[in-house]
C-alpha angles and dihedrals in degrees: 000000000000122000119217119218122206111244122204126200142078127305122230091252092055093050092049091050091052091048091049092051091048090049092053092048092048093049090053090050093050092050091051091046093052091048092052091048091052091048090051090052091057093044091050092048090052090049090050093053092045091050093049091049090052090050091050091051091048091049090052089053098041102040096030092233127131111249121204132200116197132179140184138213092263090069097255126132140191135201122197143127109294091242092059134069110247127215114235115240134198123227115243124274096014094296112152136212118221127183113231106176136020092015100152113129095012094251145079126202130210105212125221136268100020101030093236122152114261090218118076094235135046127255130233123208127187121216108207136184122235086229122080122243096030118125115249128215133221121223107203128197102202121225121292094328093070095217111163125221138167123229127180115235116230109242 
């Protein structure tokens, strides 16, 4: 006569199902994390460009020197006094800068001593991610005043 004892615990199937569910949940979390990191990279790049434009305007006012921002089709930009040749720079993490409005001549100049734009209208740039589905941001130079601001673009 054999006596059967009741065994408690989990079967192999139950453990595999729990591991599979955890794997699915973790993969969803990782995808959302990567997406938020990429969105932050674009937001930070737009903030960087806006900050540098504000600094260039302030330098034109403070030092009474014309400051020029130029850009190219590859998404690079440069800021320097208008009398100097500027070195083109890339934005971090492959983010690119594109001109949307008032793009003739590929440059804008903040005139001394008031830091106003030399062109009669403002300029709008778009900061875009190299990855699809990530929200872009506009960097706007407003009217003649040349004040810079960042605005998210609705997807």
